[in-house]
N, CA, C and O atoms as a printed pandas DataFrame, in Angstrom:
     atom_number atom_name residue_name chain_id  residue_number  x_coord  y_coord  z_coord
0              1         N          MET        A               1  103.339    1.241 -151.623
1              2        CA          MET        A               1  102.842    2.510 -151.108
2              3         C          MET        A               1  101.447    2.322 -150.497
3              4         O          MET        A               1  101.184    2.759 -149.376
4              5         N          ARG        A               2  100.559    1.664 -151.254
5              6        CA          ARG        A               2   99.200    1.456 -150.757
6              7         C          ARG        A               2   99.209    0.619 -149.479
7              8         O          ARG        A               2   98.450    0.900 -148.552
8              9         N          LEU        A               3  100.062   -0.406 -149.424
9             10        CA          LEU        A               3  100.146   -1.264 -148.253
10            11         C          LEU        A               3  100.614   -0.489 -147.031
11            12         O          LEU        A               3  100.096   -0.699 -145.934
12            13         N          SER        A               4  101.583    0.402 -147.198
13            14        CA          SER        A               4  102.063    1.183 -146.054
14            15         C          SER        A               4  100.980    2.133 -145.551
15            16         O          SER        A               4  100.886    2.382 -144.349
16            17         N          PHE        A               5  100.161    2.666 -146.457
17            18        CA          PHE        A               5   99.055    3.531 -146.048
18            19         C          PHE        A               5   98.038    2.741 -145.231
19            20         O          PHE        A               5   97.564    3.215 -144.199
20            21         N          VAL        A               6   97.704    1.548 -145.689
21            22        CA          VAL        A               6   96.751    0.698 -144.976
22            23         C          VAL        A               6   97.309    0.326 -143.603
23            24         O          VAL        A               6   96.580    0.352 -142.611
24            25         N          ALA        A               7   98.585   -0.017 -143.538
25            26        CA          ALA        A               7   99.207   -0.367 -142.255
26            27         C          ALA        A               7   99.173    0.816 -141.297
27            28         O          ALA        A               7   98.886    0.647 -140.112
28            29         N          ALA        A               8   99.463    2.005 -141.798
29            30        CA          ALA        A               8   99.425    3.204 -140.953
30            31         C          ALA        A               8   98.005    3.469 -140.466
31            32         O          ALA        A               8   97.805    3.822 -139.303
32            33         N          ALA        A               9   97.032    3.305 -141.331
33            34        CA          ALA        A               9   95.635    3.528 -140.950
34            35         C          ALA        A               9   95.199    2.529 -139.884
35            36         O          ALA        A               9   94.493    2.896 -138.945
36            37         N          LEU        A              10   95.610    1.281 -140.017
37            38        CA          LEU        A              10   95.250    0.268 -139.026
38            39         C          LEU        A              10   95.881    0.558 -137.671
39            40         O          LEU        A              10   95.292    0.248 -136.635
40            41         N          CYS        A              11   97.061    1.144 -137.668
41            42        CA          CYS        A              11   97.708    1.515 -136.399
42            43         C          CYS        A              11   96.933    2.608 -135.684
43            44         O          CYS        A              11   96.950    2.678 -134.455
44            45         N          LEU        A              12   96.260    3.455 -136.433
45            46        CA          LEU        A              12   95.519    4.558 -135.844
46            47         C          LEU        A              12   94.122    4.159 -135.377
47            48         O          LEU        A              12   93.509    4.885 -134.594
48            49         N          LEU        A              13   93.617    3.045 -135.832
49            50        CA          LEU        A              13   92.259    2.636 -135.483
50            51         C          LEU        A              13   91.973    2.633 -133.991
51            52         O          LEU        A              13   90.932    3.156 -133.592
52            53         N          PRO        A              14   92.827    2.082 -133.143
53            54        CA          PRO        A              14   92.495    2.091 -131.714
54            55         C          PRO        A              14   92.304    3.491 -131.145
55            56         O          PRO        A              14   91.539    3.666 -130.197
56            57         N          ALA        A              15   92.973    4.475 -131.695
57            58        CA          ALA        A              15   92.830    5.845 -131.199
58            59         C          ALA        A              15   91.424    6.380 -131.442
59            60         O          ALA        A              15   90.971    7.264 -130.715
60            61         N          PHE        A              16   90.735    5.868 -132.436
61            62        CA          PHE        A              16   89.406    6.355 -132.777
62            63         C          PHE        A              16   88.313    5.378 -132.361
63            64         O          PHE        A              16   87.156    5.543 -132.747
64            65         N          SER        A              17   88.661    4.386 -131.596
65            66        CA          SER        A              17   87.708    3.372 -131.165
66            67         C          SER        A              17   86.785    3.920 -130.082
67            68         O          SER        A              17   87.203    4.710 -129.235
68            69         N          TRP        A              18   85.529    3.493 -130.119
69            70        CA          TRP        A              18   84.576    3.878 -129.082
70            71         C          TRP        A              18   84.455    2.785 -128.028
71            72         O          TRP        A              18   83.470    2.742 -127.291
72            73         N          ALA        A              19   85.448    1.902 -127.951
73            74        CA          ALA        A              19   85.382    0.834 -126.961
74            75         C          ALA        A              19   85.390    1.398 -125.549
75            76         O          ALA        A              19   84.878    0.770 -124.623
76            77         N          GLU        A              20   85.957    2.557 -125.388
77            78        CA          GLU        A              20   85.998    3.180 -124.077
78            79         C          GLU        A              20   84.674    3.875 -123.772
79            80         O          GLU        A              20   83.905    4.235 -124.663
80            81         N          VAL        A              21   84.453    4.042 -122.503
81            82        CA          VAL        A              21   83.296    4.801 -122.031
82            83         C          VAL        A              21   83.669    6.276 -122.079
83            84         O          VAL        A              21   84.805    6.635 -121.770
84            85         N          ARG        A              22   82.741    7.125 -122.458
85            86        CA          ARG        A              22   82.956    8.572 -122.506
86            87         C          ARG        A              22   81.775    9.279 -121.866
87            88         O          ARG        A              22   80.659    8.759 -121.829
88            89         N          LEU        A              23   82.046   10.474 -121.365
89            90        CA          LEU        A              23   80.991   11.376 -120.934
90            91         C          LEU        A              23   81.055   12.568 -121.872
91            92         O          LEU        A              23   82.028   13.322 -121.865
92            93         N          ILE        A              24   80.023   12.733 -122.673
93            94        CA          ILE        A              24   79.968   13.859 -123.604
94            95         C          ILE        A              24   79.230   14.998 -122.924
95            96         O          ILE        A              24   78.141   14.817 -122.379
96            97         N          MET        A              25   79.841   16.177 -122.966
97            98        CA          MET        A              25   79.205   17.375 -122.411
98            99         C          MET        A              25   78.770   18.259 -123.569
99           100         O          MET        A              25   79.602   18.785 -124.308
100          101         N          ALA        A              26   77.462   18.419 -123.721
101          102        CA          ALA        A              26   76.908   19.329 -124.721
102          103         C          ALA        A              26   76.760   20.689 -124.048
103          104         O          ALA        A              26   76.107   20.813 -123.012
104          105         N          GLU        A              27   77.369   21.702 -124.645
105          106        CA          GLU        A              27   77.353   23.034 -124.051
106          107         C          GLU        A              27   77.119   24.076 -125.134
107          108         O          GLU        A              27   77.091   23.757 -126.323
108          109         N          GLU        A              28   76.951   25.319 -124.713
109          110        CA          GLU        A              28   76.807   26.417 -125.662
110          111         C          GLU        A              28   77.288   27.709 -125.015
111          112         O          GLU        A              28   77.307   27.844 -123.792
112          113         N          ARG        A              29   77.671   28.640 -125.855
113          114        CA          ARG        A              29   78.148   29.943 -125.388
114          115         C          ARG        A              29   77.040   30.650 -124.607
115          116         O          ARG        A              29   75.877   30.643 -125.011
116          117         N          GLY        A              30   77.417   31.258 -123.486
117          118        CA          GLY        A              30   76.458   31.995 -122.680
118          119         C          GLY        A              30   75.696   31.161 -121.672
119          120         O          GLY        A              30   74.860   31.692 -120.942
120          121         N          CYS        A              31   75.962   29.882 -121.615
121          122        CA          CYS        A              31   75.270   28.979 -120.683
122          123         C          CYS        A              31   75.849   29.176 -119.280
123          124         O          CYS        A              31   77.005   28.837 -119.027
124          125         N          ILE        A              32   75.041   29.724 -118.375
125          126        CA          ILE        A              32   75.554   30.001 -117.030
126          127         C          ILE        A              32   75.810   28.721 -116.234
127          128         O          ILE        A              32   76.705   28.681 -115.390
128          129         N          TYR        A              33   75.032   27.686 -116.502
129          130        CA          TYR        A              33   75.255   26.433 -115.785
130          131         C          TYR        A              33   76.473   25.689 -116.326
131          132         O          TYR        A              33   77.115   24.940 -115.590
132          133         N          CYS        A              34   76.795   25.887 -117.602
133          134        CA          CYS        A              34   78.047   25.347 -118.149
134          135         C          CYS        A              34   79.223   26.032 -117.464
135          136         O          CYS        A              34   80.190   25.377 -117.075
136          137         N          ALA        A              35   79.137   27.353 -117.319
137          138        CA          ALA        A              35   80.197   28.119 -116.652
138          139         C          ALA        A              35   80.341   27.671 -115.195
139          140         O          ALA        A              35   81.453   27.561 -114.680
140          141         N          ARG        A              36   79.225   27.420 -114.550
141          142        CA          ARG        A              36   79.269   26.960 -113.158
142          143         C          ARG        A              36   79.916   25.578 -113.068
143          144         O          ARG        A              36   80.723   25.333 -112.171
144          145         N          TRP        A              37   79.566   24.664 -113.997
145          146        CA          TRP        A              37   80.195   23.347 -114.029
146          147         C          TRP        A              37   81.699   23.495 -114.252
147          148         O          TRP        A              37   82.499   22.827 -113.597
148          149         N          ASN        A              38   82.074   24.371 -115.176
149          150        CA          ASN        A              38   83.497   24.602 -115.443
150          151         C          ASN        A              38   84.222   25.081 -114.193
151          152         O          ASN        A              38   85.336   24.639 -113.915
152          153         N          ALA        A              39   83.602   25.979 -113.438
153          154        CA          ALA        A              39   84.223   26.529 -112.231
154          155         C          ALA        A              39   84.311   25.493 -111.106
155          156         O          ALA        A              39   85.287   25.472 -110.357
156          157         N          GLU        A              40   83.301   24.643 -110.990
157          158        CA          GLU        A              40   83.227   23.725 -109.856
158          159         C          GLU        A              40   83.796   22.327 -110.131
159          160         O          GLU        A              40   84.275   21.669 -109.207
160          161         N          ILE        A              41   83.751   21.870 -111.373
161          162        CA          ILE        A              41   84.052   20.468 -111.664
162          163         C          ILE        A              41   85.174   20.267 -112.686
163          164         O          ILE        A              41   85.975   19.345 -112.540
164          165         N          ALA        A              42   85.243   21.101 -113.701
165          166        CA          ALA        A              42   86.094   20.849 -114.873
166          167         C          ALA        A              42   87.540   20.501 -114.527
167          168         O          ALA        A              42   88.092   19.553 -115.086
168          169         N          ASP        A              43   88.153   21.241 -113.629
169          170        CA          ASP        A              43   89.565   20.999 -113.319
170          171         C          ASP        A              43   89.803   19.684 -112.586
171          172         O          ASP        A              43   90.835   19.043 -112.784
172          173         N          ILE        A              44   88.870   19.283 -111.751
173          174        CA          ILE        A              44   89.088   18.067 -110.972
174          175         C          ILE        A              44   88.550   16.810 -111.655
175          176         O          ILE        A              44   88.968   15.702 -111.320
176          177         N          TYR        A              45   87.630   16.966 -112.605
177          178        CA          TYR        A              45   86.974   15.808 -113.210
178          179         C          TYR        A              45   87.960   14.755 -113.722
179          180         O          TYR        A              45   87.798   13.581 -113.391
180          181         N          PRO        A              46   88.978   15.123 -114.516
181          182        CA          PRO        A              46   89.867   14.079 -115.048
182          183         C          PRO        A              46   90.679   13.346 -113.983
183          184         O          PRO        A              46   91.217   12.271 -114.247
184          185         N          LYS        A              47   90.771   13.912 -112.792
185          186        CA          LYS        A              47   91.564   13.321 -111.709
186          187         C          LYS        A              47   90.744   12.378 -110.826
187          188         O          LYS        A              47   91.288   11.746 -109.920
188          189         N          THR        A              48   89.452   12.285 -111.084
189          190        CA          THR        A              48   88.556   11.478 -110.256
190          191         C          THR        A              48   88.364   10.084 -110.859
191          192         O          THR        A              48   88.636    9.887 -112.043
192          193         N          PRO        A              49   87.901    9.114 -110.063
193          194        CA          PRO        A              49   87.586    7.797 -110.627
194          195         C          PRO        A              49   86.563    7.895 -111.766
195          196         O          PRO        A              49   86.668    7.180 -112.763
196          197         N          GLU        A              50   85.577    8.781 -111.613
197          198        CA          GLU        A              50   84.572    8.966 -112.673
198          199         C          GLU        A              50   85.224    9.501 -113.947
199          200         O          GLU        A              50   84.901    9.053 -115.048
200          201         N          GLY        A              51   86.133   10.449 -113.799
201          202        CA          GLY        A              51   86.819   11.032 -114.952
202          203         C          GLY        A              51   87.752   10.058 -115.644
203          204         O          GLY        A              51   87.911   10.108 -116.864
204          205         N          ARG        A              52   88.373    9.166 -114.873
205          206        CA          ARG        A              52   89.221    8.134 -115.477
206          207         C          ARG        A              52   88.366    7.074 -116.165
207          208         O          ARG        A              52   88.774    6.499 -117.174
208          209         N          THR        A              53   87.193    6.820 -115.623
209          210        CA          THR        A              53   86.290    5.815 -116.185
210          211         C          THR        A              53   85.607    6.321 -117.450
211          212         O          THR        A              53   85.498    5.595 -118.438
212          213         N          ALA        A              54   85.147    7.569 -117.415
213          214        CA          ALA        A              54   84.412    8.171 -118.541
214          215         C          ALA        A              54   85.031    9.531 -118.859
215          216         O          ALA        A              54   84.508   10.566 -118.445
216          217         N          PRO        A              55   86.152    9.530 -119.600
217          218        CA          PRO        A              55   86.790   10.805 -119.939
218          219         C          PRO        A              55   85.814   11.735 -120.659
219          220         O          PRO        A              55   84.948   11.300 -121.418
220          221         N          LEU        A              56   85.984   13.019 -120.396
221          222        CA          LEU        A              56   85.070   14.032 -120.917
222          223         C          LEU        A              56   85.384   14.375 -122.369
223          224         O          LEU        A              56   86.544   14.536 -122.749
224          225         N          LEU        A              57   84.341   14.481 -123.161
225          226        CA          LEU        A              57   84.423   14.952 -124.538
226          227         C          LEU        A              57   83.367   16.040 -124.677
227          228         O          LEU        A              57   82.179   15.780 -124.489
228          229         N          ARG        A              58   83.793   17.256 -125.006
229          230        CA          ARG        A              58   82.868   18.393 -125.089
230          231         C          ARG        A              58   82.491   18.689 -126.536
231          232         O          ARG        A              58   83.264   18.452 -127.465
232          233         N          TYR        A              59   81.283   19.212 -126.697
233          234        CA          TYR        A              59   80.931   19.790 -127.991
234          235         C          TYR        A              59   79.935   20.919 -127.792
235          236         O          TYR        A              59   79.086   20.872 -126.902
236          237         N          ASP        A              60   80.055   21.929 -128.633
237          238        CA          ASP        A              60   79.194   23.112 -128.608
238          239         C          ASP        A              60   78.002   22.840 -129.525
239          240         O          ASP        A              60   78.178   22.606 -130.721
240          241         N          ILE        A              61   76.804   22.870 -128.974
241          242        CA          ILE        A              61   75.620   22.494 -129.756
242          243         C          ILE        A              61   75.307   23.486 -130.869
243          244         O          ILE        A              61   74.572   23.151 -131.798
244          245         N          GLN        A              62   75.849   24.701 -130.794
245          246        CA          GLN        A              62   75.588   25.696 -131.835
246          247         C          GLN        A              62   76.632   25.672 -132.948
247          248         O          GLN        A              62   76.365   26.136 -134.056
248          249         N          ARG        A              63   77.821   25.134 -132.662
249          250        CA          ARG        A              63   78.896   25.165 -133.656
250          251         C          ARG        A              63   79.321   23.794 -134.147
251          252         O          ARG        A              63   79.803   23.672 -135.273
252          253         N          ASP        A              64   79.157   22.765 -133.338
253          254        CA          ASP        A              64   79.699   21.446 -133.656
254          255         C          ASP        A              64   78.589   20.436 -133.922
255          256         O          ASP        A              64   77.436   20.626 -133.534
256          257         N          VAL        A              65   78.970   19.375 -134.586
257          258        CA          VAL        A              65   78.080   18.233 -134.779
258          259         C          VAL        A              65   78.323   17.288 -133.606
259          260         O          VAL        A              65   79.464   17.110 -133.178
260          261         N          ALA        A              66   77.280   16.695 -133.096
261          262        CA          ALA        A              66   77.429   15.743 -131.990
262          263         C          ALA        A              66   78.378   14.624 -132.415
263          264         O          ALA        A              66   78.296   14.146 -133.547
264          265         N          PRO        A              67   79.274   14.200 -131.528
265          266        CA          PRO        A              67   80.251   13.174 -131.892
266          267         C          PRO        A              67   79.657   11.776 -132.083
267          268         O          PRO        A              67   80.324   10.888 -132.614
268          269         N          ILE        A              68   78.421   11.579 -131.656
269          270        CA          ILE        A              68   77.712   10.317 -131.892
270          271         C          ILE        A              68   76.277   10.658 -132.281
271          272         O          ILE        A              68   75.846   11.805 -132.159
272          273         N          GLU        A              69   75.549    9.656 -132.746
273          274        CA          GLU        A              69   74.121    9.849 -132.981
274          275         C          GLU        A              69   73.419    9.727 -131.632
275          276         O          GLU        A              69   73.413    8.663 -131.014
276          277         N          LEU        A              70   72.834   10.828 -131.190
277          278        CA          LEU        A              70   72.190   10.866 -129.878
278          279         C          LEU        A              70   70.795   10.260 -129.937
279          280         O          LEU        A              70   70.159   10.249 -130.990
280          281         N          ALA        A              71   70.325    9.757 -128.802
281          282        CA          ALA        A              71   68.987    9.170 -128.720
282          283         C          ALA        A              71   67.910   10.220 -128.957
283          284         O          ALA        A              71   66.848    9.918 -129.501
284          285         N          SER        A              72   68.188   11.458 -128.545
285          286        CA          SER        A              72   67.266   12.567 -128.788
286          287         C          SER        A              72   68.067   13.868 -128.825
287          288         O          SER        A              72   69.217   13.919 -128.389
288          289         N          ARG        A              73   67.448   14.895 -129.344
289          290        CA          ARG        A              73   68.095   16.191 -129.498
290          291         C          ARG        A              73   68.424   16.788 -128.137
291          292         O          ARG        A              73   67.662   16.632 -127.182
292          293         N          VAL        A              74   69.560   17.471 -128.052
293          294        CA          VAL        A              74   69.916   18.181 -126.827
294          295         C          VAL        A              74   69.100   19.462 -126.770
295          296         O          VAL        A              74   69.130   20.265 -127.703
296          297         N          VAL        A              75   68.372   19.655 -125.676
297          298        CA          VAL        A              75   67.519   20.826 -125.493
298          299         C          VAL        A              75   68.122   21.769 -124.462
299          300         O          VAL        A              75   68.126   22.984 -124.656
300          301         N          PHE        A              76   68.631   21.213 -123.369
301          302        CA          PHE        A              76   69.182   22.009 -122.273
302          303         C          PHE        A              76   70.697   21.875 -122.244
303          304         O          PHE        A              76   71.251   20.830 -122.586
304          305         N          THR        A              77   71.360   22.956 -121.828
305          306        CA          THR        A              77   72.802   22.872 -121.616
306          307         C          THR        A              77   73.109   23.271 -120.186
307          308         O          THR        A              77   72.473   24.163 -119.626
308          309         N          PRO        A              78   74.079   22.608 -119.609
309          310        CA          PRO        A              78   74.788   21.473 -120.192
310          311         C          PRO        A              78   73.939   20.201 -120.141
311          312         O          PRO        A              78   73.081   20.035 -119.275
312          313         N          THR        A              79   74.204   19.329 -121.079
313          314        CA          THR        A              79   73.661   17.973 -121.052
314          315         C          THR        A              79   74.852   17.034 -121.066
315          316         O          THR        A              79   75.764   17.189 -121.878
316          317         N          PHE        A              80   74.842   16.070 -120.175
317          318        CA          PHE        A              80   75.923   15.097 -120.058
318          319         C          PHE        A              80   75.403   13.756 -120.552
319          320         O          PHE        A              80   74.435   13.220 -120.012
320          321         N          VAL        A              81   76.049   13.216 -121.582
321          322        CA          VAL        A              81   75.611   11.969 -122.203
322          323         C          VAL        A              81   76.663   10.897 -121.931
323          324         O          VAL        A              81   77.819   11.045 -122.326
324          325         N          LEU        A              82   76.268    9.831 -121.264
325          326        CA          LEU        A              82   77.156    8.708 -121.005
326          327         C          LEU        A              82   77.117    7.789 -122.222
327          328         O          LEU        A              82   76.048    7.363 -122.659
328          329         N          VAL        A              83   78.292    7.490 -122.761
329          330        CA          VAL        A              83   78.412    6.748 -124.016
330          331         C          VAL        A              83   79.305    5.530 -123.808
331          332         O          VAL        A              83   80.347    5.612 -123.158
332          333         N          LYS        A              84   78.883    4.408 -124.365
333          334        CA          LYS        A              84   79.715    3.202 -124.382
334          335         C          LYS        A              84   79.603    2.577 -125.757
335          336         O          LYS        A              84   78.504    2.383 -126.277
336          337         N          ASP        A              85   80.745    2.265 -126.341
337          338        CA          ASP        A              85   80.796    1.681 -127.683
338          339         C          ASP        A              85   80.041    2.528 -128.703
339          340         O          ASP        A              85   79.401    1.997 -129.611
340          341         N          GLY        A              86   80.119    3.849 -128.546
341          342        CA          GLY        A              86   79.497    4.761 -129.501
342          343         C          GLY        A              86   77.994    4.913 -129.360
343          344         O          GLY        A              86   77.356    5.558 -130.192
344          345         N          MET        A              87   77.419    4.324 -128.313
345          346        CA          MET        A              87   75.971    4.385 -128.111
346          347         C          MET        A              87   75.655    5.150 -126.834
347          348         O          MET        A              87   76.322    4.977 -125.814
348          349         N          GLU        A              88   74.636    5.994 -126.897
349          350        CA          GLU        A              88   74.167    6.686 -125.701
350          351         C          GLU        A              88   73.507    5.670 -124.779
351          352         O          GLU        A              88   72.634    4.908 -125.195
352          353         N          ILE        A              89   73.943    5.672 -123.509
353          354        CA          ILE        A              89   73.332    4.744 -122.561
354          355         C          ILE        A              89   72.622    5.451 -121.416
355          356         O          ILE        A              89   71.824    4.833 -120.711
356          357         N          ASP        A              90   72.901    6.741 -121.220
357          358        CA          ASP        A              90   72.216    7.508 -120.179
358          359         C          ASP        A              90   72.537    8.978 -120.392
359          360         O          ASP        A              90   73.487    9.320 -121.095
360          361         N          ARG        A              91   71.738    9.845 -119.779
361          362        CA          ARG        A              91   72.032   11.281 -119.876
362          363         C          ARG        A              91   71.515   12.024 -118.668
363          364         O          ARG        A              91   70.564   11.611 -118.005
364          365         N          LEU        A              92   72.178   13.142 -118.405
365          366        CA          LEU        A              92   71.797   14.081 -117.354
366          367         C          LEU        A              92   71.620   15.431 -118.025
367          368         O          LEU        A              92   72.562   15.967 -118.609
368          369         N          GLU        A              93   70.420   15.980 -117.946
369          370        CA          GLU        A              93   70.147   17.286 -118.550
370          371         C          GLU        A              93   70.224   18.353 -117.478
371          372         O          GLU        A              93   69.525   18.284 -116.468
372          373         N          GLY        A              94   71.078   19.342 -117.701
373          374        CA          GLY        A              94   71.268   20.420 -116.746
374          375         C          GLY        A              94   72.388   20.107 -115.776
375          376         O          GLY        A              94   72.944   19.009 -115.777
376          377         N          TYR        A              95   72.707   21.082 -114.955
377          378        CA          TYR        A              95   73.728   20.918 -113.915
378          379         C          TYR        A              95   73.095   21.259 -112.580
379          380         O          TYR        A              95   72.840   22.429 -112.296
380          381         N          PRO        A              96   72.837   20.249 -111.754
381          382        CA          PRO        A              96   72.125   20.466 -110.497
382          383         C          PRO        A              96   73.010   20.884 -109.322
383          384         O          PRO        A              96   72.539   20.931 -108.186
384          385         N          GLY        A              97   74.262   21.183 -109.576
385          386        CA          GLY        A              97   75.199   21.530 -108.512
386          387         C          GLY        A              97   76.183   20.402 -108.280
387          388         O          GLY        A              97   75.945   19.257 -108.666
388          389         N          GLU        A              98   77.293   20.743 -107.641
389          390        CA          GLU        A              98   78.400   19.796 -107.479
390          391         C          GLU        A              98   77.994   18.507 -106.771
391          392         O          GLU        A              98   78.286   17.421 -107.271
392          393         N          ASP        A              99   77.338   18.598 -105.636
393          394        CA          ASP        A              99   76.987   17.395 -104.874
394          395         C          ASP        A              99   76.049   16.472 -105.650
395          396         O          ASP        A              99   76.248   15.257 -105.674
396          397         N          PHE        A             100   75.043   17.042 -106.272
397          398        CA          PHE        A             100   74.098   16.235 -107.048
398          399         C          PHE        A             100   74.753   15.663 -108.297
399          400         O          PHE        A             100   74.466   14.529 -108.681
400          401         N          PHE        A             101   75.631   16.436 -108.937
401          402        CA          PHE        A             101   76.297   15.963 -110.154
402          403         C          PHE        A             101   77.026   14.652 -109.889
403          404         O          PHE        A             101   76.845   13.676 -110.617
404          405         N          TRP        A             102   77.858   14.632 -108.837
405          406        CA          TRP        A             102   78.629   13.417 -108.556
406          407         C          TRP        A             102   77.713   12.246 -108.221
407          408         O          TRP        A             102   77.961   11.125 -108.664
408          409         N          GLY        A             103   76.677   12.484 -107.461
409          410        CA          GLY        A             103   75.743   11.418 -107.108
410          411         C          GLY        A             103   75.004   10.869 -108.314
411          412         O          GLY        A             103   74.868    9.655 -108.466
412          413         N          ILE        A             104   74.529   11.761 -109.170
413          414        CA          ILE        A             104   73.785   11.322 -110.360
414          415         C          ILE        A             104   74.710   10.609 -111.334
415          416         O          ILE        A             104   74.337    9.581 -111.899
416          417         N          LEU        A             105   75.922   11.146 -111.541
417          418        CA          LEU        A             105   76.875   10.477 -112.431
418          419         C          LEU        A             105   77.207    9.083 -111.898
419          420         O          LEU        A             105   77.311    8.135 -112.675
420          421         N          GLY        A             106   77.373    8.952 -110.595
421          422        CA          GLY        A             106   77.617    7.640 -109.998
422          423         C          GLY        A             106   76.474    6.674 -110.258
423          424         O          GLY        A             106   76.705    5.504 -110.563
424          425         N          MET        A             107   75.243    7.156 -110.139
425          426        CA          MET        A             107   74.072    6.306 -110.423
426          427         C          MET        A             107   74.027    5.914 -111.899
427          428         O          MET        A             107   73.680    4.779 -112.227
428          429         N          MET        A             108   74.375    6.845 -112.792
429          430        CA          MET        A             108   74.385    6.540 -114.223
430          431         C          MET        A             108   75.390    5.426 -114.527
431          432         O          MET        A             108   75.074    4.480 -115.249
432          433         N          LEU        A             109   76.589    5.541 -113.981
433          434        CA          LEU        A             109   77.614    4.517 -114.195
434          435         C          LEU        A             109   77.180    3.185 -113.593
435          436         O          LEU        A             109   77.396    2.133 -114.194
436          437         N          ASN        A             110   76.576    3.223 -112.423
437          438        CA          ASN        A             110   76.103    2.013 -111.754
438          439         C          ASN        A             110   74.997    1.329 -112.560
439          440         O          ASN        A             110   75.023    0.111 -112.739
440          441         N          ARG        A             111   74.030    2.103 -113.044
441          442        CA          ARG        A             111   72.933    1.533 -113.857
442          443         C          ARG        A             111   73.470    0.859 -115.111
443          444         O          ARG        A             111   72.902   -0.123 -115.589
444          445         N          ALA        A             112   74.575    1.397 -115.644
445          446        CA          ALA        A             112   75.161    0.846 -116.869
446          447         C          ALA        A             112   76.164   -0.273 -116.576
447          448         O          ALA        A             112   76.815   -0.783 -117.489
448          449         N          ASP        A             113   76.285   -0.652 -115.298
449          450        CA          ASP        A             113   77.244   -1.690 -114.883
450          451         C          ASP        A             113   78.670   -1.361 -115.312
451          452         O          ASP        A             113   79.407   -2.227 -115.783
452          453         N          ILE        A             114   79.045   -0.102 -115.142
453          454        CA          ILE        A             114   80.391    0.351 -115.481
454          455         C          ILE        A             114   81.137    0.596 -114.174
455          456         O          ILE        A             114   80.821    1.541 -113.452
456          457         N          PRO        A             115   82.129   -0.249 -113.860
457          458        CA          PRO        A             115   82.880   -0.056 -112.616
458          459         C          PRO        A             115   83.833    1.130 -112.732
459          460         O          PRO        A             115   84.354    1.418 -113.810
460          461         N          LEU        A             116   84.050    1.808 -111.620
461          462        CA          LEU        A             116   84.973    2.937 -111.601
462          463         C          LEU        A             116   86.406    2.441 -111.694
463          464         O          LEU        A             116   86.763    1.424 -111.099
464          465         N          LYS        A             117   87.230    3.174 -112.450
465          466        CA          LYS        A             117   88.649    2.838 -112.561
466          467         C          LYS        A             117   89.401    3.413 -111.371
467          468         O          LYS        A             117   89.195    4.562 -110.980
468          469         N          ALA        A             118   90.273    2.595 -110.806
469          470        CA          ALA        A             118   91.126    3.051 -109.711
470          471         C          ALA        A             118   92.217    3.957 -110.267
471          472         O          ALA        A             118   92.450    3.990 -111.475
472          473         N          GLU        A             119   92.879    4.686 -109.384
473          474        CA          GLU        A             119   93.911    5.639 -109.801
474          475         C          GLU        A             119   95.033    4.974 -110.583
475          476         O          GLU        A             119   95.574    5.571 -111.514
476          477         N          ASP        A             120   95.390    3.751 -110.220
477          478        CA          ASP        A             120   96.489    3.066 -110.899
478          479         C          ASP        A             120   96.022    2.165 -112.042
479          480         O          ASP        A             120   96.835    1.450 -112.629
480          481         N          ASP        A             121   94.751    2.187 -112.361
481          482        CA          ASP        A             121   94.187    1.369 -113.443
482          483         C          ASP        A             121   94.356    2.114 -114.756
483          484         O          ASP        A             121   93.688    3.122 -114.984
484          485         N          THR        A             122   95.237    1.633 -115.621
485          486        CA          THR        A             122   95.514    2.313 -116.890
486          487         C          THR        A             122   94.825    1.654 -118.071
487          488         O          THR        A             122   95.088    2.025 -119.215
488          489         N          ARG        A             123   93.958    0.695 -117.829
489          490        CA          ARG        A             123   93.261    0.034 -118.937
490          491         C          ARG        A             123   92.282    0.949 -119.597
491          492         O          ARG        A             123   91.610    0.552 -120.549
């Protein structure tokens, strides 16, 4: 019985691994810039090379605990934290609009030497 539990737990480990790159979005209720990001970006983000490279993980700063230990406290919402292997490697505080968002996110990924995943790249 104990061995089967351990085997099942080991099978689940990759699902909880931070080996992948993530973009964490810190948000809060009533945030007008979060709402604007949702209206302009949220639906298309997962379909973009950036979204495939750094899938979005959201958390509400008033209700949830941050999914990783952040380098510093989130002050502004939205705040976008680029994470690799469970470590914060860059962040964007606020939402400067659609055009600036994509440019800044691209620079963040570039500074971290994270190549964009192509549409057919399932790794």
